[in-house]
C-alpha positions as CSV (number, residue, x, y, z in Angstrom):
1,M,286.4,22.4,167.5
2,D,285.5,25.9,165.9
3,F,284.5,28.8,168.3
4,K,281.1,29.1,166.7
5,K,280.3,25.5,167.4
6,I,281.8,25.9,170.9
7,C,279.4,28.8,171.6
8,K,276.4,26.8,170.4
9,E,277.0,23.5,172.1
10,R,278.3,24.6,175.4
11,Y,276.0,24.8,178.4
12,S,276.1,24.8,182.3
13,T,276.7,21.3,183.4
14,R,274.8,20.6,186.6
15,D,275.6,16.7,187.0
16,F,279.1,15.9,186.7
17,S,280.3,12.2,186.6
18,D,282.8,10.9,189.0
19,R,285.6,11.1,186.5
20,K,288.1,13.7,187.3
21,A,289.6,16.5,184.9
22,D,293.2,15.4,184.2
23,E,296.1,17.7,185.5
24,K,297.4,18.3,181.7
25,T,293.9,19.6,180.5
26,V,293.3,21.8,183.5
27,G,296.7,23.2,182.7
28,Q,295.7,23.8,179.2
29,I,292.8,25.8,180.2
30,L,295.0,27.8,182.6
31,E,297.4,28.6,179.9
32,L,294.5,30.1,177.9
33,I,293.1,32.3,180.7
34,R,296.8,33.5,181.2
35,L,296.3,35.1,177.9
36,V,293.3,36.9,178.4
37,P,293.1,40.5,177.8
38,T,292.8,42.9,180.9
39,A,292.8,46.5,181.1
40,L,296.3,47.9,180.8
41,N,297.2,44.2,181.0
42,R,297.2,44.3,185.0
43,Q,296.1,40.9,185.2
44,P,294.0,41.8,188.4
45,Y,293.0,38.1,189.3
46,K,294.5,34.9,190.8
47,I,293.1,31.4,190.2
48,L,293.2,28.8,192.8
49,V,292.7,25.1,191.6
50,A,290.7,23.2,194.0
51,E,290.9,19.3,193.5
52,S,291.5,17.7,196.8
53,D,288.8,16.3,198.8
54,E,289.8,18.7,201.5
55,A,289.3,21.7,199.1
56,I,286.0,20.5,197.9
57,K,285.0,20.2,201.3
58,K,286.0,23.8,202.0
59,L,283.9,25.2,199.2
60,K,280.9,23.3,200.2
61,K,281.6,24.8,203.7
62,A,281.3,28.3,201.8
63,K,277.9,27.2,200.7
64,A,278.9,26.4,197.1
65,V,276.7,23.9,195.2
66,L,279.4,22.1,193.0
67,Y,277.1,19.4,191.0
68,N,279.5,16.8,192.1
69,A,282.5,18.4,190.1
70,K,286.0,17.2,191.3
71,T,287.9,20.0,190.1
72,V,286.8,23.7,190.6
73,L,288.6,26.7,189.6
74,I,288.2,29.5,192.1
75,I,288.6,32.9,190.3
76,C,289.7,35.7,192.6
77,S,290.1,39.4,191.8
78,D,292.7,41.9,193.2
79,R,290.5,44.8,193.0
80,A,293.5,47.1,194.4
81,N,295.5,46.1,191.2
82,A,292.5,46.7,188.7
83,W,292.6,49.8,186.2
84,A,290.3,52.6,187.3
85,N,288.2,54.8,184.9
86,R,289.6,58.4,185.3
87,Y,286.2,60.1,185.0
88,S,284.1,57.8,187.1
89,G,286.8,56.4,189.5
90,E,285.1,52.7,189.0
91,T,287.6,49.7,188.4
92,D,286.9,47.4,185.5
93,V,287.8,44.4,187.7
94,L,284.7,42.7,187.1
95,I,284.9,43.0,183.3
96,D,288.3,41.5,183.6
97,V,287.1,38.6,185.7
98,G,284.2,38.2,183.5
99,I,286.7,37.8,180.4
100,V,288.7,35.2,182.7
101,V,285.3,33.1,183.3
102,A,284.1,33.1,179.6
103,T,287.7,31.9,178.6
104,A,287.6,29.3,181.1
105,L,284.2,28.0,180.1
106,Y,284.8,28.1,176.4
107,A,288.3,26.6,176.9
108,A,286.8,23.8,178.8
109,K,284.7,23.0,176.0
110,E,287.6,23.2,173.5
111,F,289.6,20.7,175.6
112,G,286.6,18.1,176.0
113,L,285.6,19.4,179.4
114,N,282.1,20.3,180.7
115,S,281.9,23.2,183.0
116,C,279.5,25.4,185.2
117,C,280.1,29.0,186.5
118,I,279.0,29.2,190.2
119,C,278.5,32.6,191.8
120,N,276.2,31.6,194.6
121,F,278.6,30.9,197.4
122,D,279.8,32.9,200.5
123,P,283.0,34.6,199.4
124,E,284.0,35.7,202.9
125,L,283.8,32.0,203.8
126,V,286.1,31.0,200.8
127,K,288.6,33.7,201.9
128,K,288.5,32.4,205.3
129,E,288.8,28.5,204.5
130,F,291.3,28.9,201.9
131,D,293.2,31.6,204.0
132,L,293.4,34.1,201.2
133,P,295.3,37.3,201.5
134,Q,293.2,40.4,202.1
135,N,293.4,41.9,198.7
136,L,291.8,38.9,197.1
137,T,288.1,38.5,196.7
138,A,286.6,35.2,195.4
139,D,284.3,36.1,192.5
140,A,283.2,32.9,190.8
141,L,284.0,29.2,190.9
142,I,284.2,27.3,187.4
143,A,283.2,23.5,188.2
144,L,285.2,21.3,185.5
145,G,284.9,17.9,184.7
146,Y,282.8,15.5,182.6
147,K,279.0,15.4,182.5
148,S,277.0,12.5,183.9
149,E,274.9,10.4,181.6
150,C,271.8,12.2,183.2
151,D,273.1,15.8,182.7
152,K,271.3,17.8,180.1
153,P,271.1,21.6,179.6
154,S,268.3,23.5,181.5
155,E,265.3,24.8,179.5
156,R,266.8,28.3,180.0
157,H,269.7,27.4,178.1
158,F,267.5,27.5,174.9
159,A,265.7,30.7,175.8
160,R,267.7,33.1,173.6
161,K,266.8,36.5,172.6
162,N,267.0,37.3,169.0
163,I,269.6,39.8,167.8
164,E,267.1,42.8,167.6
165,Q,266.5,42.6,171.2
166,L,270.1,42.7,172.2
167,T,271.3,45.6,169.8
168,A,270.6,49.0,169.0
169,T,272.0,51.4,166.5
170,Q,272.7,55.2,167.6
171,E,272.0,57.6,164.8
172,S,274.3,60.5,164.5
173,N,272.5,63.7,165.2
174,S,275.2,66.0,163.8
175,E,274.4,68.6,161.2
176,S,275.7,68.6,157.9
């Protein structure tokens, strides 16, 4: 599938079937995530693959709505390992995590899976339930699987701004 088609067709699945994502496909998605660009190639993230019944129950304890997904990638950042801007002091860890998340969502579509990025959960409960080291923070969950027959894109999916609303041109004020 070409990237433009993936971008147009992919949407957040909110009703997964009982069919579980196979290990090989999840491995292919993880391999593409491994290649994402990060600042100074620090790769300040760790991914946990939750697919056992016990792991899914732990995510539900952390208040995550998983839409019946049987496989969930837990995207964690390592803020201490992230590159920091020398002027602002801010790290770019959330940019790096955003690239990881976007890659996971588009890779899932490339390999025939449906997905949903979930950010509404309690990261401290995820840390506790999965006994994460202190340096890791759970930032996003990627539900993976196959959509149910009832699933369809939300109405919000089609509410896209036009290109003029999303871009601006800066004119140079330099004197000639």
